[in-house]
GUVEX-634374 format. One record per residue (C-alpha): residue number from 1; residue in one letter; x, y, z. Coordinates in pm, whole numbers, plus 50000, padded with zeros to 5 digits. Layout:
BEGIN
(r NUM "A" (X Y Z)),
...
% end
This chain:
BEGIN
(r 1 "M" (10852 23386 15093)),
(r 2 "V" (10908 23761 15138)),
(r 3 "K" (11160 23684 15405)),
(r 4 "Y" (11375 23479 15168)),
(r 5 "L" (11340 23747 14900)),
(r 6 "F" (11482 24015 15129)),
(r 7 "L" (11767 23783 15228)),
(r 8 "L" (11847 23718 14863)),
(r 9 "L" (11848 24092 14788)),
(r 10 "Y" (12077 24155 15085)),
(r 11 "L" (12324 23890 14973)),
(r 12 "F" (12318 24026 14617)),
(r 13 "G" (12371 24381 14743)),
(r 14 "T" (12658 24273 14964)),
(r 15 "L" (12815 24086 14677)),
(r 16 "H" (12806 24387 14451)),
(r 17 "A" (12853 24663 14711)),
(r 18 "N" (13214 24722 14605)),
(r 19 "T" (13155 24672 14234)),
(r 20 "L" (13248 24978 14026)),
(r 21 "I" (13000 25040 13747)),
(r 22 "L" (13141 25193 13433)),
(r 23 "D" (12873 25362 13225)),
(r 24 "D" (12845 25644 12977)),
(r 25 "R" (12706 25897 13223)),
(r 26 "H" (13039 25969 13397)),
(r 27 "L" (13360 26083 13237)),
(r 28 "S" (13558 25973 13542)),
(r 29 "I" (13474 25751 13833)),
(r 30 "N" (13614 25899 14156)),
(r 31 "D" (13375 25776 14423)),
(r 32 "F" (13372 25405 14488)),
(r 33 "R" (13497 25144 14734)),
(r 34 "F" (13744 24859 14709)),
(r 35 "S" (13868 24563 14912)),
(r 36 "Y" (14225 24523 15032)),
(r 37 "L" (14456 24266 15189)),
(r 38 "K" (14783 24322 15377)),
(r 39 "D" (15057 24076 15281)),
(r 40 "E" (15305 24141 15568)),
(r 41 "H" (15568 23902 15433)),
(r 42 "S" (15528 24000 15064)),
(r 43 "T" (15498 23636 14956)),
(r 44 "Y" (15179 23637 14750)),
(r 45 "T" (15182 23640 14373)),
(r 46 "I" (14891 23722 14143)),
(r 47 "A" (14816 23349 14122)),
(r 48 "D" (14802 23325 14503)),
(r 49 "I" (14610 23640 14563)),
(r 50 "Q" (14306 23528 14361)),
(r 51 "H" (14233 23265 14624)),
(r 52 "Q" (14266 23498 14924)),
(r 53 "K" (13983 23671 15105)),
(r 54 "F" (14003 24047 15094)),
(r 55 "L" (13853 24141 15431)),
(r 56 "G" (13955 24509 15433)),
(r 57 "N" (13730 24771 15280)),
(r 58 "S" (13799 25132 15193)),
(r 59 "S" (13690 25418 14975)),
(r 60 "N" (13898 25511 14670)),
(r 61 "A" (14036 25810 14870)),
(r 62 "F" (14219 25575 15102)),
(r 63 "A" (14447 25621 15402)),
(r 64 "L" (14542 25286 15551)),
(r 65 "G" (14837 25384 15770)),
(r 66 "Y" (15173 25216 15799)),
(r 67 "T" (15198 24842 15732)),
(r 68 "K" (15475 24596 15672)),
(r 69 "G" (15512 24415 15344)),
(r 70 "T" (15275 24458 15050)),
(r 71 "L" (14926 24601 15022)),
(r 72 "W" (14697 24429 14769)),
(r 73 "I" (14395 24626 14643)),
(r 74 "K" (14106 24456 14463)),
(r 75 "I" (13868 24663 14247)),
(r 76 "D" (13569 24481 14105)),
(r 77 "V" (13466 24652 13783)),
(r 78 "R" (13157 24610 13565)),
(r 79 "N" (13169 24779 13225)),
(r 80 "I" (12830 24863 13081)),
(r 81 "S" (12957 25159 12879)),
(r 82 "D" (13034 25177 12509)),
(r 83 "H" (13405 25209 12582)),
(r 84 "E" (13676 24955 12655)),
(r 85 "N" (13991 25162 12709)),
(r 86 "F" (14045 25332 13041)),
(r 87 "V" (14315 25504 13249)),
(r 88 "L" (14362 25418 13618)),
(r 89 "S" (14536 25668 13844)),
(r 90 "L" (14679 25618 14193)),
(r 91 "G" (14709 25992 14257)),
(r 92 "E" (15055 25947 14416)),
(r 93 "H" (15412 25894 14304)),
(r 94 "F" (15605 25745 14596)),
(r 95 "Y" (15527 25367 14581)),
(r 96 "E" (15840 25174 14491)),
(r 97 "K" (15627 24892 14351)),
(r 98 "A" (15289 24970 14199)),
(r 99 "N" (15190 24687 13966)),
(r 100 "L" (14844 24652 13804)),
(r 101 "Y" (14700 24314 13717)),
(r 102 "Y" (14386 24264 13504)),
(r 103 "L" (14241 23982 13300)),
(r 104 "K" (14266 23989 12924)),
(r 105 "D" (14204 23692 12694)),
(r 106 "H" (14183 23468 13002)),
(r 107 "Q" (14532 23573 13117)),
(r 108 "Y" (14638 23831 13370)),
(r 109 "I" (14823 24123 13221)),
(r 110 "Q" (15082 24290 13447)),
(r 111 "K" (15141 24661 13413)),
(r 112 "H" (15471 24728 13585)),
(r 113 "N" (15512 25072 13744)),
(r 114 "G" (15668 25238 14047)),
(r 115 "L" (15875 25522 14179)),
(r 116 "F" (16201 25409 14022)),
(r 117 "V" (16058 25334 13678)),
(r 118 "P" (16197 25609 13452)),
(r 119 "V" (15926 25842 13328)),
(r 120 "S" (16035 25773 12969)),
(r 121 "Q" (15947 25405 13011)),
(r 122 "R" (15598 25465 13146)),
(r 123 "E" (15284 25429 12940)),
(r 124 "I" (15186 25785 13026)),
(r 125 "Y" (15455 26048 13064)),
(r 126 "A" (15375 26166 13417)),
(r 127 "N" (15525 26165 13767)),
(r 128 "Q" (15207 26011 13911)),
(r 129 "L" (15144 25638 13878)),
(r 130 "L" (14907 25582 13584)),
(r 131 "Y" (14795 25276 13389)),
(r 132 "K" (14623 25213 13059)),
(r 133 "L" (14396 24909 13062)),
(r 134 "T" (14129 24740 12856)),
(r 135 "I" (13798 24623 12999)),
(r 136 "P" (13570 24461 12740)),
(r 137 "K" (13212 24581 12714)),
(r 138 "N" (12948 24414 12920)),
(r 139 "T" (13201 24224 13130)),
(r 140 "T" (13286 24211 13498)),
(r 141 "Q" (13636 24152 13622)),
(r 142 "S" (13869 24226 13911)),
(r 143 "L" (14162 24462 13897)),
(r 144 "Y" (14450 24399 14138)),
(r 145 "L" (14697 24663 14254)),
(r 146 "E" (15020 24548 14422)),
(r 147 "L" (15163 24836 14627)),
(r 148 "Q" (15485 24844 14824)),
(r 149 "G" (15695 25127 14968)),
(r 150 "K" (15876 25264 15270)),
(r 151 "Y" (15602 25512 15350)),
(r 152 "A" (15239 25486 15466)),
(r 153 "Y" (14970 25363 15229)),
(r 154 "F" (14741 25638 15104)),
(r 155 "G" (14623 25771 14770)),
(r 156 "Y" (14331 25865 14549)),
(r 157 "I" (14232 25604 14292)),
(r 158 "T" (14028 25717 13989)),
(r 159 "L" (13923 25543 13668)),
(r 160 "T" (13874 25754 13354)),
(r 161 "K" (13778 25674 12999)),
(r 162 "E" (14092 25704 12791)),
(r 163 "K" (13928 25939 12537)),
(r 164 "D" (13828 26173 12821)),
(r 165 "F" (14165 26159 12994)),
(r 166 "H" (14376 26469 12936)),
(r 167 "P" (14733 26505 13060)),
(r 168 "Y" (14669 26864 13166)),
(r 169 "T" (14453 26731 13450)),
(r 170 "L" (14776 26591 13601)),
(r 171 "L" (14940 26926 13576)),
(r 172 "N" (14702 27084 13826)),
(r 173 "I" (14887 26977 14140)),
(r 174 "N" (15225 27005 13970)),
(r 175 "T" (15139 27359 13865)),
(r 176 "V" (15047 27439 14224)),
(r 177 "Y" (15378 27296 14340)),
(r 178 "L" (15569 27506 14080)),
(r 179 "L" (15378 27815 14194)),
(r 180 "L" (15468 27745 14558)),
(r 181 "L" (15832 27684 14460)),
(r 182 "G" (15843 28014 14275)),
(r 183 "I" (15697 28204 14571)),
(r 184 "T" (15940 28039 14813)),
(r 185 "A" (16240 28109 14585)),
(r 186 "I" (16152 28477 14540)),
(r 187 "I" (16101 28524 14914)),
(r 188 "M" (16430 28349 14989)),
(r 189 "I" (16621 28570 14743)),
(r 190 "L" (16460 28880 14891)),
(r 191 "N" (16567 28789 15244)),
(r 192 "L" (16914 28689 15125)),
(r 193 "F" (16946 29048 14994)),
(r 194 "L" (16825 29182 15328)),
(r 195 "Y" (17078 28966 15509)),
(r 196 "F" (17369 29114 15310)),
(r 197 "K" (17229 29460 15374)),
(r 198 "V" (17176 29446 15751)),
(r 199 "K" (17407 29152 15850)),
(r 200 "E" (17163 29013 16111)),
(r 201 "R" (17166 28640 16183)),
(r 202 "V" (16788 28614 16184)),
(r 203 "Y" (16785 28677 15808)),
(r 204 "A" (17055 28414 15750)),
(r 205 "Y" (16858 28158 15954)),
(r 206 "Y" (16543 28237 15756)),
(r 207 "V" (16726 28199 15427)),
(r 208 "G" (16848 27857 15545)),
(r 209 "Y" (16494 27762 15648)),
(r 210 "G" (16353 27879 15313)),
(r 211 "F" (16624 27707 15110)),
(r 212 "F" (16568 27364 15266)),
(r 213 "N" (16193 27415 15251)),
(r 214 "L" (16233 27474 14878)),
(r 215 "I" (16420 27146 14831)),
(r 216 "Y" (16171 26967 15058)),
(r 217 "I" (15876 27080 14841)),
(r 218 "I" (16059 26965 14526)),
(r 219 "N" (16120 26628 14690)),
(r 220 "I" (15764 26561 14810)),
(r 221 "S" (15606 26692 14492)),
(r 222 "G" (15736 26409 14273)),
(r 223 "L" (15887 26658 14026)),
(r 224 "L" (16219 26475 14059)),
(r 225 "V" (16069 26197 13849)),
(r 226 "Y" (16075 26422 13543)),
(r 227 "L" (16451 26470 13602)),
(r 228 "N" (16505 26098 13667)),
(r 229 "L" (16640 26189 14015)),
(r 230 "Q" (16378 25995 14214)),
(r 231 "H" (16654 25767 14350)),
(r 232 "Y" (16748 26054 14591)),
(r 233 "I" (16399 26088 14735)),
(r 234 "Y" (16485 25916 15061)),
(r 235 "K" (16816 26094 15114)),
(r 236 "L" (16657 26433 15041)),
(r 237 "Q" (16432 26376 15339)),
(r 238 "F" (16722 26531 15534)),
(r 239 "T" (16584 26868 15421)),
(r 240 "A" (16289 26829 15660)),
(r 241 "S" (16529 26789 15950)),
(r 242 "F" (16746 27085 15844)),
(r 243 "M" (16430 27294 15806)),
(r 244 "M" (16351 27225 16171)),
(r 245 "G" (16702 27315 16279)),
(r 246 "F" (16696 27651 16106)),
(r 247 "L" (16336 27712 16223)),
(r 248 "I" (16455 27676 16588)),
(r 249 "L" (16742 27921 16530)),
(r 250 "F" (16518 28164 16344)),
(r 251 "S" (16254 28147 16620)),
(r 252 "I" (16507 28217 16897)),
(r 253 "E" (16601 28543 16722)),
(r 254 "I" (16256 28657 16608)),
(r 255 "L" (16104 28586 16947)),
(r 256 "E" (16391 28767 17122)),
(r 257 "M" (16403 28463 17352)),
(r 258 "K" (16726 28571 17525)),
(r 259 "R" (16553 28892 17630)),
(r 260 "Y" (16217 28762 17745)),
(r 261 "L" (16320 28407 17859)),
(r 262 "P" (16696 28448 17927)),
(r 263 "R" (16752 28106 18081)),
(r 264 "I" (16578 27920 17798)),
(r 265 "G" (16723 28152 17536)),
(r 266 "K" (17074 28076 17653)),
(r 267 "V" (17045 27698 17588)),
(r 268 "A" (16780 27702 17313)),
(r 269 "P" (17034 27707 17019)),
(r 270 "Y" (17160 27367 17131)),
(r 271 "F" (16819 27216 17062)),
(r 272 "S" (16877 27271 16693)),
(r 273 "L" (17171 27027 16698)),
(r 274 "P" (16963 26704 16709)),
(r 275 "A" (16774 26819 16401)),
(r 276 "F" (17096 26866 16205)),
(r 277 "F" (17230 26535 16340)),
(r 278 "F" (16919 26341 16233)),
(r 279 "G" (16938 26506 15890)),
(r 280 "I" (17295 26385 15846)),
(r 281 "M" (17216 26032 15965)),
(r 282 "I" (16927 25984 15724)),
(r 283 "L" (17177 26020 15439)),
(r 284 "F" (17311 25680 15544)),
(r 285 "T" (16991 25495 15640)),
(r 286 "Y" (16626 25589 15606)),
(r 287 "Q" (16490 25430 15919)),
(r 288 "P" (16471 25488 16213)),
(r 289 "W" (16593 25842 16138)),
(r 290 "N" (16289 25940 15928)),
(r 291 "K" (16057 25856 16221)),
(r 292 "L" (16284 26045 16459)),
(r 293 "I" (16281 26350 16230)),
(r 294 "N" (15899 26348 16214)),
(r 295 "D" (15868 26309 16592)),
(r 296 "Y" (16128 26574 16667)),
(r 297 "A" (15974 26820 16418)),
(r 298 "G" (15630 26776 16570)),
(r 299 "L" (15754 26809 16929)),
(r 300 "G" (15981 27105 16839)),
(r 301 "S" (15699 27292 16663)),
(r 302 "L" (15469 27242 16963)),
(r 303 "I" (15734 27371 17206)),
(r 304 "L" (15798 27674 16989)),
(r 305 "I" (15428 27756 16984)),
(r 306 "V" (15406 27731 17363)),
(r 307 "L" (15717 27947 17415)),
(r 308 "S" (15593 28206 17167)),
(r 309 "I" (15262 28234 17355)),
(r 310 "I" (15452 28280 17684)),
(r 311 "I" (15670 28549 17529)),
(r 312 "Y" (15361 28718 17387)),
(r 313 "L" (15208 28729 17734)),
(r 314 "E" (15537 28872 17863)),
(r 315 "G" (15477 29177 17644)),
(r 316 "H" (15625 29099 17300)),
(r 317 "K" (15308 29177 17108)),
(r 318 "K" (15468 29187 16763)),
(r 319 "I" (15500 28807 16748)),
(r 320 "K" (15124 28747 16716)),
(r 321 "Y" (15170 28690 16344)),
(r 322 "Y" (15447 28439 16416)),
(r 323 "I" (15207 28253 16644)),
(r 324 "F" (14935 28258 16376)),
(r 325 "A" (15173 28116 16114)),
(r 326 "M" (15307 27846 16346)),
(r 327 "V" (14964 27739 16470)),
(r 328 "T" (14826 27723 16114)),
(r 329 "F" (15118 27513 15991)),
(r 330 "F" (15109 27288 16299)),
(r 331 "A" (14735 27229 16265)),
(r 332 "F" (14771 27106 15906)),
(r 333 "V" (15074 26897 15996)),
(r 334 "I" (14857 26725 16262)),
(r 335 "L" (14586 26666 16000)),
(r 336 "F" (14843 26515 15763)),
(r 337 "T" (14996 26304 16040)),
(r 338 "F" (14658 26157 16139)),
(r 339 "M" (14572 26099 15773)),
(r 340 "V" (14899 25915 15717)),
(r 341 "A" (14833 25708 16029)),
(r 342 "G" (14492 25610 15889)),
(r 343 "V" (14288 25806 16148)),
(r 344 "F" (14153 26069 15910)),
(r 345 "E" (14031 26013 15556)),
(r 346 "Y" (14233 26115 15256)),
(r 347 "S" (14127 26452 15116)),
(r 348 "F" (14289 26747 14941)),
(r 349 "G" (14307 26932 15276)),
(r 350 "T" (14457 26647 15476)),
(r 351 "R" (14696 26556 15195)),
(r 352 "Y" (14822 26897 15072)),
(r 353 "G" (14707 27138 15342)),
(r 354 "Y" (15044 27140 15525)),
(r 355 "V" (15228 27222 15202)),
(r 356 "F" (15014 27532 15153)),
(r 357 "A" (15044 27611 15526)),
(r 358 "S" (15425 27593 15501)),
(r 359 "V" (15422 27847 15223)),
(r 360 "I" (15184 28066 15420)),
(r 361 "E" (15423 28035 15709)),
(r 362 "I" (15715 28140 15491)),
(r 363 "I" (15520 28439 15358)),
(r 364 "V" (15419 28551 15710)),
(r 365 "F" (15777 28511 15836)),
(r 366 "S" (15900 28713 15542)),
(r 367 "L" (15650 28989 15619)),
(r 368 "I" (15769 28988 15980)),
(r 369 "L" (16129 29028 15865)),
(r 370 "S" (16037 29296 15616)),
(r 371 "N" (15857 29485 15888)),
(r 372 "R" (16166 29437 16110)),
(r 373 "Y" (16381 29589 15833)),
(r 374 "Y" (16129 29875 15793)),
(r 375 "D" (16144 29942 16170)),
(r 376 "M" (16526 29944 16157)),
(r 377 "R" (16519 30198 15873)),
(r 378 "E" (16265 30413 16061)),
(r 379 "D" (16481 30404 16371)),
(r 380 "F" (16785 30499 16161)),
(r 381 "I" (16601 30785 15991)),
(r 382 "R" (16464 30901 16328)),
(r 383 "S" (16812 30894 16480)),
(r 384 "Q" (16954 31089 16187)),
(r 385 "S" (16681 31351 16222)),
(r 386 "E" (16745 31382 16594)),
(r 387 "L" (17119 31422 16533)),
(r 388 "I" (17056 31693 16273)),
(r 389 "E" (16821 31871 16510)),
(r 390 "I" (17074 31849 16794)),
(r 391 "K" (17347 31979 16566)),
(r 392 "S" (17141 32274 16452)),
(r 393 "K" (17038 32362 16810)),
(r 394 "N" (17385 32332 16952)),
(r 395 "E" (17595 32509 16689)),
(r 396 "A" (17615 32822 16904)),
(r 397 "F" (17702 32611 17207)),
(r 398 "L" (17973 32429 17012)),
(r 399 "E" (18119 32760 16889)),
(r 400 "N" (18127 32889 17244)),
(r 401 "E" (18294 32568 17361)),
(r 402 "V" (18562 32602 17089)),
(r 403 "R" (18621 32961 17192)),
(r 404 "N" (18657 32865 17558)),
(r 405 "R" (18884 32572 17480)),
(r 406 "T" (19101 32801 17258)),
(r 407 "E" (19137 33046 17544)),
(r 408 "Q" (19226 32769 17784)),
(r 409 "L" (19493 32636 17544)),
(r 410 "E" (19636 32983 17502)),
(r 411 "N" (19653 33028 17879)),
(r 412 "L" (19807 32683 17915)),
(r 413 "L" (20063 32769 17649)),
(r 414 "G" (20159 33083 17839)),
(r 415 "E" (20192 32885 18160)),
(r 416 "R" (20414 32631 17982)),
(r 417 "E" (20636 32906 17848)),
(r 418 "M" (20675 33043 18201)),
(r 419 "L" (20747 32689 18324)),
(r 420 "V" (21018 32641 18064)),
(r 421 "K" (21181 32969 18173)),
(r 422 "E" (21157 32861 18536)),
(r 423 "V" (21309 32518 18451)),
(r 424 "H" (21601 32691 18276)),
(r 425 "H" (21650 32906 18586)),
(r 426 "R" (21640 32599 18812)),
(r 427 "V" (21886 32409 18592)),
(r 428 "K" (22125 32706 18608)),
(r 429 "N" (22105 32708 18988)),
(r 430 "N" (22160 32332 19000)),
(r 431 "F" (22467 32365 18782)),
(r 432 "H" (22602 32608 19044)),
(r 433 "T" (22515 32352 19311)),
(r 434 "L" (22699 32078 19120)),
(r 435 "I" (23003 32300 19087)),
(r 436 "G" (22995 32358 19463)),
(r 437 "L" (22967 31984 19526)),
(r 438 "L" (23258 31913 19297)),
(r 439 "W" (23471 32172 19480)),
(r 440 "L" (23380 32021 19819)),
(r 441 "E" (23454 31672 19691)),
(r 442 "E" (23788 31796 19558)),
(r 443 "Q" (23876 31921 19909)),
(r 444 "N" (23781 31585 20057)),
(r 445 "G" (24055 31326 20095)),
(r 446 "A" (23847 31020 20003)),
(r 447 "S" (23952 30774 19739)),
(r 448 "D" (23861 30832 19378)),
(r 449 "E" (23611 30546 19377)),
(r 450 "N" (23424 30676 19680)),
(r 451 "K" (23436 31030 19543)),
(r 452 "F" (23263 30930 19220)),
(r 453 "Q" (23019 30700 19395)),
(r 454 "N" (22909 30975 19632)),
(r 455 "L" (22902 31229 19355)),
(r 456 "R" (22687 31002 19139)),
(r 457 "N" (22435 30958 19418)),
(r 458 "R" (22411 31332 19480)),
(r 459 "I" (22367 31407 19112)),
(r 460 "K" (22110 31123 19087)),
(r 461 "S" (21905 31283 19366)),
(r 462 "M" (21907 31613 19178)),
(r 463 "S" (21807 31446 18848)),
(r 464 "M" (21513 31283 19024)),
(r 465 "I" (21374 31617 19123)),
(r 466 "H" (21398 31736 18763)),
(r 467 "E" (21205 31430 18659)),
(r 468 "K" (20935 31517 18916)),
(r 469 "L" (20940 31871 18787)),
(r 470 "Y" (20887 31747 18433)),
(r 471 "Q" (20592 31528 18539)),
(r 472 "S" (20433 31799 18753)),
(r 473 "K" (20198 32059 18616)),
(r 474 "D" (20306 32307 18882)),
(r 475 "I" (20666 32358 18991)),
(r 476 "N" (20545 32484 19331)),
(r 477 "N" (20371 32156 19406)),
(r 478 "I" (20624 31872 19411)),
(r 479 "P" (20519 31556 19603)),
(r 480 "I" (20783 31476 19866)),
(r 481 "K" (20687 31119 19958)),
(r 482 "E" (20758 30952 19622)),
(r 483 "Y" (21076 31159 19578)),
(r 484 "I" (21237 31056 19909)),
(r 485 "E" (21139 30689 19860)),
(r 486 "E" (21303 30686 19516)),
(r 487 "I" (21626 30844 19652)),
(r 488 "I" (21653 30575 19924)),
(r 489 "A" (21576 30293 19674)),
(r 490 "N" (21843 30430 19439)),
(r 491 "L" (22105 30435 19720)),
(r 492 "L" (22030 30080 19827)),
(r 493 "S" (22045 29962 19468)),
(r 494 "A" (22367 30155 19388)),
(r 495 "Q" (22554 30013 19686)),
(r 496 "K" (22404 29666 19637)),
(r 497 "V" (22271 29651 19989)),
(r 498 "V" (22049 29352 20054)),
(r 499 "H" (22020 29284 20427)),
(r 500 "V" (21873 29612 20546)),
(r 501 "Q" (21543 29646 20727)),
(r 502 "L" (21391 29964 20594)),
(r 503 "H" (21085 30129 20748)),
(r 504 "Q" (20943 30445 20590)),
(r 505 "D" (20661 30662 20722)),
(r 506 "I" (20654 30967 20497)),
(r 507 "K" (20352 31193 20484)),
(r 508 "D" (20239 31261 20130)),
(r 509 "T" (20306 31636 20123)),
(r 510 "I" (20386 31887 19852)),
(r 511 "F" (20659 32153 19865)),
(r 512 "K" (20835 32411 19655)),
(r 513 "F" (21099 32293 19415)),
(r 514 "D" (21385 32449 19616)),
(r 515 "Y" (21274 32284 19941)),
(r 516 "V" (21246 31943 19776)),
(r 517 "V" (21599 31970 19627)),
(r 518 "S" (21746 32054 19970)),
(r 519 "L" (21559 31773 20144)),
(r 520 "G" (21672 31529 19877)),
(r 521 "I" (22039 31620 19913)),
(r 522 "I" (22018 31592 20293)),
(r 523 "V" (21843 31252 20282)),
(r 524 "N" (22100 31134 20030)),
(r 525 "E" (22388 31232 20260)),
(r 526 "I" (22240 31077 20577)),
(r 527 "I" (22148 30744 20413)),
(r 528 "S" (22479 30728 20225)),
(r 529 "N" (22678 30778 20543)),
(r 530 "T" (22466 30522 20732)),
(r 531 "L" (22532 30257 20464)),
(r 532 "K" (22899 30356 20436)),
(r 533 "H" (22980 30333 20810)),
(r 534 "N" (22774 30016 20877)),
(r 535 "Q" (22884 29786 20600)),
(r 536 "G" (22970 29505 20840)),
(r 537 "T" (22670 29553 21069)),
(r 538 "K" (22427 29262 21076)),
(r 539 "N" (22051 29326 21082)),
(r 540 "L" (22098 29691 21006)),
(r 541 "A" (21766 29876 21038)),
(r 542 "I" (21694 30220 20896)),
(r 543 "E" (21380 30414 20983)),
(r 544 "V" (21274 30728 20791)),
(r 545 "N" (20990 30945 20919)),
(r 546 "F" (20862 31272 20773)),
(r 547 "T" (20572 31473 20912)),
(r 548 "Y" (20419 31808 20835)),
(r 549 "E" (20179 31965 21081)),
(r 550 "G" (20091 32324 21152)),
(r 551 "G" (20344 32453 20897)),
(r 552 "I" (20635 32265 21065)),
(r 553 "A" (20811 31989 20873)),
(r 554 "T" (21009 31726 21063)),
(r 555 "L" (21249 31473 20910)),
(r 556 "I" (21387 31195 21137)),
(r 557 "I" (21630 30930 21006)),
(r 558 "K" (21727 30665 21261)),
(r 559 "D" (21953 30359 21241)),
(r 560 "N" (22081 30091 21483)),
(r 561 "G" (22437 30101 21354)),
(r 562 "K" (22774 30171 21514)),
(r 563 "G" (22717 30542 21566)),
(r 564 "F" (23003 30800 21559)),
(r 565 "E" (23175 31069 21762)),
(r 566 "R" (23038 31398 21630)),
(r 567 "E" (23355 31590 21709)),
(r 568 "N" (23546 31357 21477)),
(r 569 "V" (23333 31437 21173)),
(r 570 "T" (23235 31796 21229)),
(r 571 "E" (23455 31917 20949)),
(r 572 "G" (23366 31633 20705)),
(r 573 "L" (23223 31686 20359)),
(r 574 "G" (22890 31528 20454)),
(r 575 "M" (22841 31765 20747)),
(r 576 "N" (22924 32062 20527)),
(r 577 "I" (22667 31954 20270)),
(r 578 "I" (22401 31900 20539)),
(r 579 "Q" (22475 32236 20693)),
(r 580 "S" (22482 32413 20356)),
(r 581 "F" (22151 32276 20233)),
(r 582 "S" (21977 32308 20568)),
(r 583 "K" (22034 32683 20552)),
(r 584 "K" (21824 32687 20234)),
(r 585 "L" (21524 32566 20432)),
(r 586 "P" (21338 32839 20628)),
(r 587 "N" (21389 32850 21004)),
(r 588 "S" (21566 32515 21000)),
(r 589 "T" (21736 32335 21292)),
(r 590 "W" (21905 32000 21289)),
(r 591 "H" (22107 31780 21520)),
(r 592 "F" (22244 31422 21566)),
(r 593 "D" (22188 31183 21855)),
(r 594 "T" (22428 30889 21881)),
(r 595 "N" (22271 30668 22148)),
(r 596 "D" (22209 30313 22019)),
(r 597 "G" (22295 30410 21664)),
(r 598 "V" (22242 30747 21501)),
(r 599 "V" (21932 30963 21498)),
(r 600 "F" (21923 31263 21266)),
(r 601 "T" (21648 31522 21321)),
(r 602 "L" (21571 31816 21093)),
(r 603 "R" (21294 32071 21138)),
(r 604 "F" (21202 32372 20932)),
(r 605 "Q" (20902 32599 20939)),
(r 606 "T" (20696 32734 20649)),
(r 607 "G" (20331 32830 20644)),
(r 608 "E" (20305 32857 20267)),
(r 609 "F" (20214 32496 20186)),
(r 610 "D" (20021 32267 20403)),
(r 611 "G" (19997 31920 20251)),
% end
């Protein structure tokens, strides 16, 4: 007999285990269990559902994970209180369909509600899903909730007597959201100001991260319902993806990744591109991009944490607060992810912890950037102080430097004045030389064309030395190599000679102005005559050698041309010029050899300059 009694009590207890008792002792019932059924094809109606077995069981703080179709919740209620009017709350706002069915006068009443029902058409003006219902005294009945949405199934169902229900209780979480939004907005504006002040990219990336975090919080809070903008809730999910993109860019800069991990830092910015791409794609279709965004954000955050720890171990100790913020946020994201998947139970921490953690993260990041700005100002002030100190210590040195430079400039000015006088003297002498050349040319019987051609070449050689004099700082140090090469190049160009094999071996030596002028005139005469008398010679080769050793200068000009009989040209103008200008060179001797062409050799001796 006792055995059957225990069995009866067990069956009765099982039958009423999920029955919610409404009495006068509690203002609100927030701890009970219910049964549920998953309608994967969304085919059941309220008439069908009454005949189905609800095999699932959960507490009123439920987290049932992702499921296809519709979720039906059955709440068995027994009213033994003195009240009949109650308010049922789902605790969430995001279900597209959230219909309540309960029995009244032997008929099921449907209370239509959902995300896209305008707040003005709801029984209770609130962004959360709420229902007014009547349960007669001393009756037992079943309440059915029909839930459908694109997200996971979780929430916090409560049942409150209507007289004890106050709208301000709904404002608690909304007030928290508004507070978080205000904090985020203020921090974002502060860092936007810092960006315009210091022009560093890290501040711009942080402002981007904070801005999209601000919109993301608005989106997940349900506050858009009050503005009748809930139709954009899925498209605004792109903000989560853009947050991740800017977080990657911000982290690269704040971690100084290019300095501590140069190879990774070089390619790391490209890893932000998928985040921005996913964010754009979700504007067109919600799935699968929402899942990709969640997976990429989780993986990206984990990688950033690992890299930040590596960089910390490499010696960047200032990022310890970054690591703290990232680990805290990531931990609560993991809790939320497991709650959404149905692994962890629904609670305030698992549901809203990551929102608070994201704001903590933003605050910590802002403090890091503020400290960065403070360090920059300290460095600037320190640099200014050092410069002032250097200036005060070196004023005497600078005055002495100015005095020395002034003396140098005065000396240089005096030297330039002497140089100008010397140039005038040289020009006067060269005018006399030109007059002599003109007289010699007048005595020569050559044609007018040849006269002027030869005269132009001689004057050109003299003008070149004046150019060298102008470029030189010292008139007693004129480089001979470049001067002779330019004279020869000018002669070849003036006479339009193409097929000449020219070989030059000229030692880079410096001489007095007068010596250089004489050498230039002599070289001009020898090369001019060689070109003049060998116009028809094929494969004409000219070799010019100049050496200077032991105070003796030697000029040798050799060609493989026709040669000449010296006695036939002894009295020519060219010979007179060579003889005249050779005498201006100290201890000079010169002669011609006419075997296999012409070889001209000039030597003079001076111990004053040894190049």
